[in-house]
N, C-alpha and C positions, 0 to 999 in steps of 0.2 A: 546568416545561419538559418537553416530551415528547421523548425521544430520537428522532432520525431513523433509522428502521429500514432505510432504503435505503442506508445507508453501510456498505460492507464494508471491513474492515481486512485488508490483505495484508502479510505480511512477506517480504522477499527476503533470502536468505542470500548473502553474498559468495562467488562461485565463482572459482576460479583460471583464468587464461588469458583473453586478450582474445576469442578465438573462442567459448569456452564462455560468457563473459559476454554477448557479442553475441547468441548463440542464445537464451539464457535471457531476455534483455530482449525479444527479438522474440516469444517465446512469451507472456511476461507482457503485452506490449502487445496481442497478439491477444485474450488472455483478458479484459483490461480493456475493450477495445472491445466484446466480446460482452456483458459484464456491463452496460456502459453502455446498450447497445441494449435491455436488459431493464429499464432504469429504475434501476439501482443506481449509486451513486457509489463509486469505489474510491480508498481512501487507501493508498498503498503506502509502507511504511517499511522501512528496512534492519533486519534482525534485530539487527545489532550496536548500532544506536541503541537499540532496545528493551531489550537486555540491559545496556548500559553507561550509558545516559542516559535511564532511564525517565521522569523528570520532563519532559524535552524531548519525548519521544515522546507522552506524555499531553497535553502542551500542543498538539501538532499535531492530535491526535484531537479535543480540545475545540474548537479553531479550525475544524476541518472540520465538526463538529456545529453550530457556531454560524453558519457561513456556508453 
């Protein structure tokens, strides 16, 4: 199996406040759209998931690579 080199993994840190979270999500969404236009697939995971439940995060990465 050859890994899909067009998959980008992005982690998102939880930020306090609904306004800050909304602004960050909007910036992330614009960035993700730009990357998709360039032919990349973006898998965004919460950093807390990666830090506290690495097996679950890895399962999501594997699923994205397989699909």
